[in-house]
Structures are given as C-alpha cells and as structure tokens.
N, C-alpha and C positions, 0 to 999 in steps of 0.2 A: 546231865553226868559229865564231866570234864572230859574232852578229848583226847586220847592217845596216839601215838606215832607207833604204824607195824614196826617189829623187831628189824636190825640189816639183814638178820638173816633168813626173812621173809622177800624183802626185797631182791634179794641176791638172787631167792627161788623163779619169784615171780619173772623179772628178765630174764635168766638163764632159759626159761619155759618159751617167753616170748622169741630168745634168739631162736630157739629150735624150730618153732610155730614157724618163724621164717624162713628158714633154712626148706624145712619141708616143704612150703609153700612154692620158694624160688626153683629147688629140684622137678617139683611137680609140673612146672612152668617148664623149665626148660627142657623137660621131657618128651611134653605135649607137643613145643615146639619140634623138636626133634622126630617125632613121630610124623609130624605135619609135615616135616624135610620146609620146615622154615627157619628165615632167617631175621633178625631184628636189626634195628636204626633207632638213633635218637638225635630229633635237629634242633639245636639251640637258633631259634631267631637274632638272638645278637648277637651272639660271634659267628655266624653261619657255618657250625663245626657240625660234620655230620658224624656220630661215632657208630660205628656198625659194628654187630658181634660177626665171633668166628665163622658161624653157620654162610653167615653173609657173604664174608670176605670167599669163603672155598665157594660159596656158590657161583662167583665171577672170577674164580681160576686163580685166588691170591692164596698164599702160604698162610697167613695171619690179618688180622683186624688190622693190623696196624699201618700194614703193605697198602691198602684200600687208599684213596684220596678220597679225604673229608671234609673238604669244602665245598658250597655251592656249587663252583663255578667248574670245580675239577669233577664232580659226580656229571654236570650236564653234558661234560664232555664228553663221557661214557655213552650218554642217552644217546639213542638215534636219532640224526637230525631231525627225522617226520615227525618224532614222538616227541621232540622236548617242550615242545608248548603246552603238552598237559602237566609236564610238571609246575609251569610258572600259572597257570591256572589252578591249579589246586593251591599253590601259595598265595594266591589274589585272594581264591575263595576263605582261608582262612583269616589273612588280613582285613578282609569286610567284615568277617562274624558269621556267614552265610551259612558253614556249617562247621561242627567239632569232626566230625567224622568224615573222609573221603580215600575210596577205593580206585585206582586207576592199573590200566594193564598198558606197558610201556617195553619194549626192545634197550636193551642195555649191551654193551659190547664188552665180550668175554675175553679175560686176559690173553687166550691163544689168538684173540682176533675177529674170532666171529661173534652174533650177535645171539642174544638167547632172551624169550619172552618171559617177562616177570609180571606179577601180580603184587600192588603195596599198596599195604590197607595203614592209614595212619590218622590217630587219633591225639586232638589238642588237649596235654593235661594241665598247661598255666600257661598265665598270663602274668602279666604284670603290672602296676599298679595303678596304668590308665587304663586297663582292659585290652593294651593290643598283646597278639600272639609269643608267646617266650618261649613254650616247649612244646616239641608234638614226636612221640614215640610210634611207632608200628612195628610191621612185619613184613617181611618179601617173600616170595615163592616163587620156584623157576615152575611158570606153566607152558613152557616149549613143546611138550609133547602134547598138551591140550592143542595149544595152538596149529600146532601141526595136521592131529586130525579132526580137529574145525576144517582146515585149508583143504583136508583129503576130503572129505564131506562136501566141502563148497563146490570145490571140482567136481564131485562125480554128480551133484547137481547140475551143474553146466554140463558137465556132458552126456548128462541122458537130455537136457535141454538140445543138445547138439546134435543128437538121434532122433530123434521128434523133428527135427527141422529140417535134418537130411533129409527124411522119409518124405516128408510134405513136399520137400523142394525138388527131388528127383522124380517123384510119379507125378506131381503135377504140373511143372514145369517141361517144357518139351523142348529148351536150349541147356544144352549139358554148360554153355558158359555160365549164364546166367546162373541155373544150381551152384555151380562151381564161387562162384562170387557170392554167392547168400552164403554160404559157411564160413565165407574167410573172418571175418571180422570177429565171432566167436570163438575161431578153432583160434587166432594169433593169442586174444586173449585166455583161452584157456589154458593154453603153453607158454605163455609169456615171449613169444617170439617175432618178429617184425618182420619176417622173410617166410614167405608160404605158395608151394602149390598144392594143386590138383590136377593128377594126368593121368591120361585114360588109354591104356595099352590098343593099338591096333594092328593088324595084319594086313601085309601087301598081299597082290596076287600069289606071289608063291607060298607065302605062310609066313614070310618073313616080318618078325614083330618091330614096330617103332611106336615113338609116344608122341599122344598128342596133349599140349599141354594150353585148354581154354583160356586159361587166365593165369596170370603171377604177381604176385607185389610186386611195386618195385621198389625204389632205396627210399621213398618216404612211409611205405605200408601200405598203397593204396595202390589199386586194379587199375586205374581208369586209363584211358589209351592203349592197356596192353594190347596185342592183336595177337589171336590163337596162332600158335608156332606148334611146329609138327619137327620132331628129332627122329631122322632115320639113322645117323650114326650112333650107336648106342656106347659107344668107346667112352664111357666119363663116368662122374658118379650118377647119375639117373639113371642110364642104363642098367650099370653097376647093379642098381636095386631089384629094378624088373628084369633082370635077364638071371638072376643069380636067386633070386626070390629069398634075397638075406637083409636085415634091416644094416642100414651104415649109418655109424656115429664117430662125426668130426668134431674132436673140442679141441679148444686151443692148443691143448699141450698134450695132447696125443696126436697118433700118426691115423691113418683111415681105419678101420675095422673091416675084418675079411679082405684085407687085400685089396681094397677098393683102388680104382685107378684114382689118383687125386688129380683130376680135369672135370675142371664147371665146363657147362656144356655154353654152345654161343648165344648171349643175351642174357645171363644170368649175374647177376653183380654181385662183386668181391662181399662173401660172407665172414665171419667171424667165427661161424660153429656152424654143424648144419647136421641133420637126422632125415634120413632117406626111409620109408617105413614102406613096404610092398602091402599095395590092396590086392586079395585073393577070392577067389572061389571055387568052392572044389578044385583044392589045390593047386589052381593054373594061376596065373599073376595077371589082373586086367583091370591095375592103375598103379598108382604112386602117390604118397602123401611125401611133400617135400618142407622141412621148416627149417629155419635157420636166425644167425644173431640174434639169439637167447641169451638175457643177462647173467645168464648163469649157465654151468657147462648141462648136456644133455645126460640123463641117469634114464637106469631101469626105472623106476618109480612113474617117469613120463612116458615111456613106453608102454608099461602094465596098463596104465592111466587111459592112453588113446585106443589101446586091443580093441575093447568094444565097438567103438567108432569105426576103427578099421573092418573089421568083420562085418558092420551095417552097410557099408561104404562096397563091398565085395559083391554084397545080395545086389544094394541097387546099379551098378555100376552092369553087373550082370543081367538084372530087368532089364534094366536101358537096353543094350545091347540085344537081346530075347526081343523086344518092344520093335526096336529098329529093323530089324530080320524081318517080323511077321510085316510090318510098312513095305520093308521090300519088297516081301515078296508078292503085298498084297496089290502092289502099285504093276509088278511085273504080270500078274494076272489080268490087270486089265488092261497093261497094253497088247497082250497075248488074245485078248477079246476084243480090242477096239481098232488095234493097228494092223497094218497089212505087214506082213512078214517083210518081203520081196523089199519093198518100196520105202515101208515107212511113214503112208501115209494112211487114214484113215481109213478100215473096213468099210464093206458093205453096212454091217450091222451099224458102225460107228456114226455113217454116214447118213441112215436113217434116222435115228434118234436126231442128229443136228439140224435135218432138216425139215423135221417138226416140230422143233423149235421156232428155230427159224421165220418157218409160214407164220406161226400163233404171233409172232412179236410183229410180226409186217403186217399181219392184219390189227390189231392191236391199236398199231400207232400208223400203220400207212404208209410205212416208209416202202421204197423200191426194191425189189428181188430179183434175180437173175438165177436161173438155173442153165447148164452147160453138161451135157453129153460129148467126151471125145472118144476116139473109136481111133488106135495106129492103124494108119493103111497098111495093103498087104501082109500083116504081122505073120500069119501062116508062112509065107515066100522069107521072109527073114528067119522064119525057125528052119524051115527046110533047105535053105540055103546055106546058112550060116551058122547052124546050132542052137538047142534051147539054151545055151549059154550066152549066144550073143543077143537072142529075145528077151531074157532077163535084164541083158545091161541096157536093151534099150528102153525098157519098163522106167528103170533107175534112171534115166536120163532125163527121162518126160517128168518121172518124180518130182526129178533137181530143179527143172525148171518151173512146175507150177508154183512148188515153197520158194523161189526165188521173184516168181514174176505178179505173186498174190498176196494184198495184206493180209496180218495176221487177221483181220474180221474174220476173213472169208475162207472157205472151206471147201479143199480138193481130199479127192480120195479115190481109191482104187473099188472099181465096185464088179467087176468081170476079169478077165485074163487078160486081152489089151484094154479095155473100157476103165473108162475114168469119168466120175460125176465133178463138177463145180458149183458152189453155191458163193454168189457173189452178193453179200449185205448191201444194203444204203446204199447203191449202185445205180444208176438210170441207166436205160437198155444203150444208151450211144459210148458210154464209160467200159461198158462191160464186152460191148464189140472190140475196142482199142483194147482192152488190156487179152482178150481170147485172142485177137488177131499175135498181139504181141508176143504171147506163147507160141503159137502155130508157126512162125516165120523163124523163130529161135530153135524151134527143133528142127525143123528143115535147115538152117546153117549150122547145127551142129555137126560137126564129124564124130564120130562115135567108133572109135578103135577097136577091134577085136582081133585078140595077137599081132601079126604084122598086117591086118587089113584092116580099112575104114570101109565103113557106109554111112546114107545116110538115112534119115527116116523123118515121116510125115504122120500128118494129123489129122483126121476131120473132126469137124465141130458141130454142133444144133447148139441153138439155146433161144430161150423163151423167157420173159417177160412175166412178171405176178400181175395179173389181172383181177381186182376184187371181185367183179361179177362172174367171171368164169374159173377161177381156181380155187377148192374150196379145200383142195389138200394135195400134197406132195406127187400123189401118183399123176394126178392129170399134168402136170407141170412137167411131171417127168418123159409122159406119153407124148406130149407135143414139143419137147427139144428131142425125143427119139425122130420122131418124124423130118425135125429139120437136119438131123443128121444125116437121116437118109438122104434126102435131097442132096446134102453136101457130097455124098457118096455117088449119087448117081451124076451129079457136075462132074466129076472128073477127081476127087478126092483133095485132101490138104485147101481144104477151104475152111470159112465159116459161115454157117445158115443160120439165119432167125427164123424161127415159126411163124407161117403164116396161114389164115384159115382154111387157103386152097390146097396146104400140104395133105390134109386130111378129111374124113368125113366127119361132122359132130359126134363127140366123145361121148359118151356114160361114164361119167369119174369114180365110180364105183369101183373098190380095190377090187373085188373079186371079176368085174370085167377086166382090166387093162391087162394090155396083150404084152402092149412095147415087143412086137415081134424079132427087131434085130436083134437086141439085148437080151431081153429075155429075164429081165427084172423082175416080173411077177410071180 
C-alpha cells in the first residue's frame, strides 16, 4: 500500500496539543518549585554564564534575575570564603566525570550584606562532542532556618555535656580553681567568646560581699599563669552583676544595660563586648559568669541557651559552700576536742594519742624518745597575788616559748592547770636536756607584763629517756618523769632533772596502778 502524508490540519492539531502539554508541564514544574520555595539556575561550562530564575534572585535579595551576577567569578564572590572550595570541588567532579548529580550546602551573601545558607542541587544535562561537561541545571533552596535549628540542637547538646562536666568537676574536684578551669574551653566554644571567667561570691566578717575569681582567660584565651584574685571594690561591671542580680550586656554599638557602671575591674583586658550573668541559688547571688570578645553581639538567644548552666552552677557552688562549711565545722570540732583553749597547745587527750603513736614508732625502729613534765613554780601564789588573768598570761607565755623552742616533730601539750608535757622524738637524752634547759632559761628571763606591773615566772622540769627493757607504755614514762619533776621541786625549783632509779621504788607499769601523785595524771 502506497504511503500517504497526514493532512496539514492534523499536523497543526498535533503541534498544538504538544505545545499545550509542554506549557502544562512547565506550569506544574514551576508550581512545584514555588511550593518547595526553590529557585533554579542554569550554568554553561563554555561561556561560564549562570542564568538564575526570578525565585533565585529574590532569595538573594535582588529585584529580578537580570540583577544577579551571572559569571563564575561574580558568583564565587558572593559565596562565603570558607565555602568556596565546595563550588570548586563540584566543578572538578563534573569535569572528571565522577558524577552527574551533585548536592552541596554553602553560605552565600544576601544583597542586604548578611549570609544565608542554601542547598544547591545540580545535574549535568549536556556534554559536548568530546564528552566534556557543557551544561548543568539545578535548584537552589534557602536552608538558613534549618541550619539555625541544627545549630541550636548542637549547642543544646554541647550545653548538656557542659552541665554534666560541671557536675562531675565541682563534686569530685575540691580545688575551685581547677573546677572552673575545666569548664572554660567548652564554655568559650559554646558561646563563641575569647574571654571568660567564673567568679564566686564570698562575704567578709561583717557580711559584705566580695568577688573571688579563681581563674580568668587572658588575652590569648588561655588561663595558664593566672593567679586567683579577690575584688573587694564592686564599683565596676562585675560588681554590678553580683550586687544587683541583673544581667549586664555591652555590645560595641550600645551602652551598658541596667545603668551599669561602665568600668572594668583591675587586671581585666580590654573587651570589645561583654556579657555578665549572675549565678544564683534560692534568689541569692553566689557567683558570676563573665564572657567577652564574642565575634558577634550578645543576644537573648545566648542568654536563654546558658540559663540551664547558670542554674546548675548556682546549685553546685551552693553545694560547695555547704561542703566547705561542713569541713570547717568538723575542723573546729576537732580543734576543740584536741586543743587547749587558753594556750592553743594540744590538750591532755591529744597528748596521750600522740604519745602512744610515738612510743609505737620508737619500739619499732629503736629511735630515742624523751618525755618531760613541766610544772610552773609557785603558780598559786601568782594567781593569788596578781589575779587569774595574770596566771592565764603566764600559761600563754610558756606555751609560746614551747612552740618556739621545739621542733615541729616534737609535741608540747597542756595536760593540767599549770602542768605541761613534752615529747621529743628521735632525740638523745643530752640533746633533750639542752632543749629543756633552753625552755627553762627563756621563761625565767622573760618579763611578763600584767597591766602596769611586771613579773617573772619559772618552771621545774622532770625528764626521762625511753628504755626498751623498762618502758612498755607511756604511763611508765610519765610516772618516772613525774618522779624527776618531784626531785626538781625538792631541790629548789627552776631546774631540769633527769629520772634516776633512786628517785622511786620499782614501779609496776600497769595503767591501773600508776598514780603520778604530784600531777594526778591517772
């Protein structure tokens, strides 16, 4: 059957239907792009021209597509300097034939001057006769809000890590300086700052607050070499934060908020901007977070972000204060239990604890040990003549002489009214006598002023050297020292006497039988 051509009218109908289908498809594509808030672009590898749609131009803040630079060089100028490598790498992938489809994310400068994040999706649609890329078309979508949300989530994760680290650091590390320094690096990364400090509020005896800054970043952002500082003068920006319990914000183009005094404390480097956050517990200011030299202005978003950390630090600093108060109370209780209130020397109980320990070491290693008892001469007469305040002063003077004359390894103690005891460790009898004579002579030569009157006091001393065969516990040593002391009293007082076997009959050293009649130590 011979072939016949279609009538011209049929060709026109077919062409019209195709044109209508193309227009419909284009409209649907444009609607889809508009719904997805996407712009389009078309890049020619030979001419280096980039044609962008009206939507793309509007995304970048231009009135129309013809206002957007359309060459490779001009487009790269708009891209953030840190992201330009992504465009270059994508171009090389097309040229090397590694992929025909590429999706990248980068920052590009808006016509208003700020940067927005965009996601670019490009597909190679045409190559030249030598197989080289000729034409790429793609879409561009503004993902700035998505990136902001991702950054917020990232910061929140960083904040959670920082809070966990703060809890572990403050609870396990008893050095407040080390605890603060451990938080600096993550805190500065989170806030984007180069300067930072964490201060702790203390109170002087009258209850006046002052600020202790255990550590502070220096000009290089490091804390090494910084010595803890105390700021008693709070007439400055730091003081404004802790005395008013208000956040202080200073940016380059603004004045301090809340009427803060615009002065920096001594030793603080010049700051381009500053954020001061009060750290509170139960509405009381217990500390301060100070941040500065941020690469962008401080805003409410950062303040809100750091709020959980500020609350956590308030609880931790309060807990640290409570722990310090507990330790101080325990130390005071221990001092009261082991120290003589009047003289500050170890008391009777503490003396016996130390004596037993020293005797145990002496028996184990065979090192020499001397025990001495001291009794102020005519002490009752001093009290009767000058008053009990004078007697107290004499006791304090003798205690000071003992502290000055003895080594740290020796133990002086007040064990009764006017009675003292001394343990000299790792000391021969000869050297012990020299030390005890120095104590006796010093007291006798020391004038003691009571009001407008001056008196002199003397002391009698009895000493005994530990003997492995004879002394099994401290009670026997004290009995013999007491016997030597009694001999010093009989021979005129103001003397040092050493125990001899002739001073007393052999003594049964059981604690139940030891009497120490002169001092009543049993």
